[in-house]
Every structure is written in C-alpha cells, then in structure tokens.
C-alpha positions as a Markdown table, in Angstrom:
| # | Residue | x | y | z |
|---|---|---|---|---|
| 1 | Met | 0.0 | 0.0 | 0.0 |
| 2 | Ala | 1.3 | 3.4 | -0.9 |
| 3 | Gly | 1.5 | 6.2 | 1.6 |
| 4 | Lys | -0.5 | 9.4 | 1.6 |
| 5 | Thr | 2.3 | 11.4 | 0.0 |
| 6 | Ser | 2.8 | 8.9 | -2.8 |
| 7 | Glu | -0.9 | 8.8 | -3.5 |
| 8 | Tyr | -1.1 | 12.6 | -3.6 |
| 9 | Tyr | 1.7 | 12.9 | -6.2 |
| 10 | Lys | 0.3 | 10.1 | -8.3 |
| 11 | Lys | -3.0 | 12.1 | -8.5 |
| 12 | Asn | -1.3 | 15.5 | -9.0 |
| 13 | Pro | 1.3 | 15.3 | -11.8 |
| 14 | Lys | 1.9 | 19.1 | -11.7 |
| 15 | Ala | 2.7 | 19.0 | -8.0 |
| 16 | Lys | 5.0 | 15.9 | -8.6 |
| 17 | Ala | 6.9 | 17.8 | -11.4 |
| 18 | Lys | 7.4 | 20.8 | -9.1 |
| 19 | Arg | 8.6 | 18.6 | -6.2 |
| 20 | Leu | 11.0 | 16.7 | -8.5 |
| 21 | Lys | 12.4 | 20.0 | -9.9 |
| 22 | Gln | 13.0 | 21.3 | -6.4 |
| 23 | Gln | 14.6 | 18.1 | -5.2 |
| 24 | Lys | 16.9 | 18.0 | -8.2 |
| 25 | Ala | 18.0 | 21.6 | -7.5 |
| 26 | Tyr | 18.5 | 20.7 | -3.8 |
| 27 | Met | 20.7 | 17.7 | -4.5 |
| 28 | Gln | 23.0 | 19.9 | -6.6 |
| 29 | Thr | 23.7 | 22.3 | -3.7 |
| 30 | Glu | 26.7 | 21.8 | -1.5 |
| 31 | Lys | 24.6 | 20.4 | 1.3 |
| 32 | Gly | 22.8 | 18.0 | -1.0 |
| 33 | Lys | 26.1 | 16.8 | -2.5 |
| 34 | Glu | 27.6 | 16.3 | 1.0 |
| 35 | Ile | 24.6 | 14.2 | 2.0 |
| 36 | Arg | 24.8 | 12.1 | -1.1 |
| 37 | Arg | 28.6 | 11.7 | -0.8 |
| 38 | Asn | 28.4 | 10.6 | 2.8 |
| 39 | Ala | 25.6 | 8.1 | 2.0 |
| 40 | Asp | 27.6 | 6.7 | -1.0 |
| 41 | Arg | 30.8 | 6.3 | 1.1 |
| 42 | Leu | 29.1 | 4.6 | 3.9 |
| 43 | Ser | 27.2 | 2.2 | 1.6 |
| 44 | Ala | 30.5 | 1.2 | -0.1 |
| 45 | Lys | 32.2 | 0.8 | 3.2 |
| 46 | Leu | 29.4 | -1.5 | 4.4 |
| 47 | Gly | 29.5 | -3.6 | 1.2 |
| 48 | Gly | 26.2 | -2.3 | -0.2 |
| 49 | Ser | 25.6 | -2.3 | -4.0 |
| 50 | Val | 23.2 | -0.7 | -6.4 |
| 51 | Gly | 19.9 | -2.6 | -6.6 |
| 52 | Asp | 20.3 | -4.6 | -3.4 |
| 53 | Gly | 17.3 | -2.9 | -1.8 |
| 54 | Lys | 19.4 | -1.7 | 1.1 |
| 55 | Asp | 20.3 | 1.8 | 2.3 |
| 56 | Ala | 23.3 | 2.8 | 4.3 |
| 57 | Ser | 21.6 | 3.9 | 7.5 |
| 58 | His | 23.8 | 6.4 | 9.6 |
| 59 | Tyr | 23.8 | 6.1 | 13.3 |
| 60 | Lys | 22.4 | 9.3 | 14.9 |
| 61 | Gly | 25.0 | 12.1 | 14.7 |
| 62 | Ser | 27.5 | 10.2 | 12.6 |
| 63 | Thr | 28.5 | 10.6 | 9.0 |
| 64 | Thr | 31.0 | 7.7 | 9.0 |
| 65 | Lys | 29.3 | 4.9 | 11.0 |
| 66 | Gly | 26.1 | 3.0 | 10.3 |
| 67 | Arg | 24.5 | -0.2 | 9.1 |
| 68 | Leu | 22.9 | -1.6 | 6.0 |
| 69 | Gln | 19.1 | -1.5 | 6.4 |
| 70 | Lys | 16.1 | -2.3 | 4.2 |
| 71 | Ala | 15.3 | 0.9 | 2.3 |
| 72 | Ser | 11.6 | 0.8 | 3.4 |
| 73 | Val | 12.6 | 0.6 | 7.1 |
| 74 | Asn | 15.4 | 3.3 | 6.8 |
| 75 | Arg | 13.2 | 5.8 | 5.0 |
| 76 | Arg | 10.2 | 5.2 | 7.3 |
| 77 | Ser | 12.4 | 6.1 | 10.3 |
| 78 | Arg | 12.3 | 9.8 | 9.3 |
| 79 | Leu | 8.5 | 10.2 | 9.0 |
| 80 | Lys | 6.8 | 13.0 | 11.0 |
| 81 | Ala | 4.7 | 10.3 | 12.7 |
| 82 | Asn | 7.8 | 8.9 | 14.3 |
| 83 | Lys | 9.0 | 12.2 | 15.7 |
| 84 | Ser | 8.3 | 12.8 | 19.4 |
| 85 | Asn | 7.3 | 16.5 | 19.8 |
C-alpha cells in the first residue's frame, strides 16, 4: 500500500513535477552533495551495492558509521509520525 504522499503525487502530476524539480536543485547544492557523498561512502564501506534494496543507515549524529538496512525501514524512520514532539 502506498503512503498518503505517494498517492497525492500520483494524482497530481503538476505537483509531482514541481517537487522533483525542487529536489533536483537541492541535490545539486553543497549540502545535497555532501549528504549524497556521505551516503555513498558509507554504503560502499558496508558492502552495499546498487539494486540490493538496502540503504546505508547512519547512526544518529554520525556521517561515517552505520549499518545496511532495508530501504523501506530506513526511510520510514524519518517520518513525521515517528518524531516525538
């Protein structure tokens, strides 16, 4: 089952295009490049490969230590519903 956000963007192609354009621009900024670089380094260090369905999950506060984790679990960990505020 797809999440609410996924369903929204499937039903609203203009909104999806706008989000993808913004995300593409963000990933080309220094901060975006740093995030991507750190994720790629950690994945390689942990033995991850493209298409294995795993993400390099950083331990809190670390850019060099972590573990390989199923992508769905790793990405779900940052949902607003999981934040305690």
